[in-house]
C-alpha positions, -999 to +999 in steps of 0.1 A: -492-102-224-524-111-243-549-138-235-542-172-251-580-174-260-580-141-279-598-145-313-569-132-334-586-134-368-616-113-355-592-088-339-573-085-372-604-080-392-617-054-368-585-035-370-585-036-408-621-024-410-614+004-385-584+015-405-602+013-438-631+034-425-608+060-410-588+062-443-619+066-464-633+093-442-601+112-445-598+105-482-562+091-478-540+061-484-558+046-514-530+021-519-534+008-483-571+007-486-568-017-516-546-040-496-570-039-467-600-047-490-581-077-503-573-090-468-609-086-457-621-102-489-598-132-483-606-134-446-612-172-447-578-178-463-562-153-438-578-168-407-551-195-401-524-168-408-538-144-383-542-172-357-506-183-363-493-147-359-514-141-328-503-172-310-467-166-318-468-131-304-495-135-277-494-097-274-522-074-287-499-044-293-473-065-312-501-082-332-515-048-342-481-037-353-475-067-375-509-060-392-498-024-399-465-036-413-482-061-436-506-035-449-480-008-454-455-030-471-480-045-494-492-010-503-459+008-509-435-021-517-457-042-540-439-059-569-454-033-593-440-004-572-407-021-567-406-026-605-412+012-609-384+018-585-361-005-603-369+013-636-363+047-619-329+036-607-320+025-642-332+058-656-312+077-630-281+060-642-289+069-678-294+105-668-261+106-649-244+095-681-263+121-702-256+149-677-219+140-677-218+141-715-237+174-718-218+191-690-185+182-708-199+195-741-211+228-726-178+233-708-159+228-741-182+254-758-176+279-730-139+274-732-139+280-770-161+310-766-139+327-740-108+319-760-123+339-788-132+367-764-097+370-750-080+365-783-101+388-805-114+414-779-150+404-784-176+416-760-199+388-748-231+389-728-224+353-716-200+352-687-177+326-674-177+343-640-200+322-616-210+353-596-219+373-627-239+343-640-259+341-607-266+378-608-277+376-644-300+347-635-316+368-607-321+398-631-337+377-658-360+356-636-368+380-608-403+386-621-408+351-634-444+338-633-433+306-617-436+310-580-407+288-570-383+306-594-394+340-583-391+330-547-355+318-552-344+349-570-359+370-542-342+351-516-309+352-535-311+390-539-322+396-503-299+372-486-269+362-507-262+387-535-248+416-515-223+394-496-214+375-527-208+407-546-185+420-519-166+388-518-161+388-556-147+423-553-123+412-526-112+382-546-111+386-583-118+359-609-085+341-605-096+329-571-129+315-583-137+284-605-151+295-638-185+283-650-168+259-673-147+246-643-180+239-624-193+221-654-162+200-655-168+191-619-203+181-628-191+161-657-168+140-636-191+137-606-220+125-628-197+100-646-187+085-613-222+087-597-245+057-591-281+054-582-291+035-551-322+034-530-319+046-494-351+029-483-341-004-465-372-021-477-366-012-513-330-023-509-341-057-497-367-061-525-342-051-551-317-079-543-331-099-572-323-088-607-358-092-620-391-082-605-413-109-590-439-114-563-410-124-540-400-087-540-428-082-515-415-111-493-380-096-491-395-061-483-418-075-456-391-095-439-369-063-440-398-043-424-401-069-396-363-066-390-366-028-387-395-032-363-376-057-342-346-033-340-364+000-334-400-007-324-399-034-298-412-063-318-399-096-303-366-106-318-376-142-320-408-136-340-409-149-375-436-160-401-438-197-409-438-204-447-475-212-448-484-180-431-462-159-453-476-175-484-511-166-473-501-130-466-482-127-499-511-140-520-539-123-502-523-089-496-510-089-532-543-101-547-525-129-564-546-156-582-531-172-613-496-162-603-501-171-566-470-182-547-467-217-534-456-226-499-425-243-513-415-212-533-419-190-502-400-215-481-371-215-505-372-177-507-371-174-469-341-197-467-322-177-493-331-144-476-321-157-441-288-172-455-280-139-472-288-119-440-267-142-418-237-140-442-239-102-446 
């Protein structure tokens, strides 16, 4: 356990300065560095917050961990970045719909093309055989200037093609889905698909329909919950509304749109109520 007389604000500022210097020397984590600079620049406003956290934990290792969580969450789950994530999810849903539509259209075209081929004895370069399509792809793009494409074709030829060719000779086309069948599968899969974040902090922040500075509050409380569950942070530790308000405003660089203690208090109550009823 730590010493009750530890100067927690000085300890916090020293950790922040050390981290900032290390990051700058390595040329990394610019987003975190901006948050650290804000916290150091608002050291007077943060002093009561650091003191409150330090006294509540009374443990140097846990105190250091909470500082890391604050910096990381403010850097990577700020309202602006959560807004970008919210927009990316919206766009992903749009793309699902577009993929479903285009896959269905292409499947229809392939079916019509091969109906002509079978009905009128027309020779086509385009194939509805998935194995032939893969082999054609490898031939066409084997010497492609794009490194990743060339690498994939090489790996296909050296590792998959021979076995796939033998398998296709053992089982003729009636045993395989056609390319249009695969496109139909993509059509229905995309139509039923949804977009959701797998980051628990993003999930917490996205619980509101519109972006706001409280996105950070939800993400920070979620990060604390994760640390309590997996990293040994005391289960009973929590921010008081005044401390969380200072953290939110200082770490986020909020001035004109700064959060009030009352707004943070109400947000905490809603979040805690939602967590307990989940």
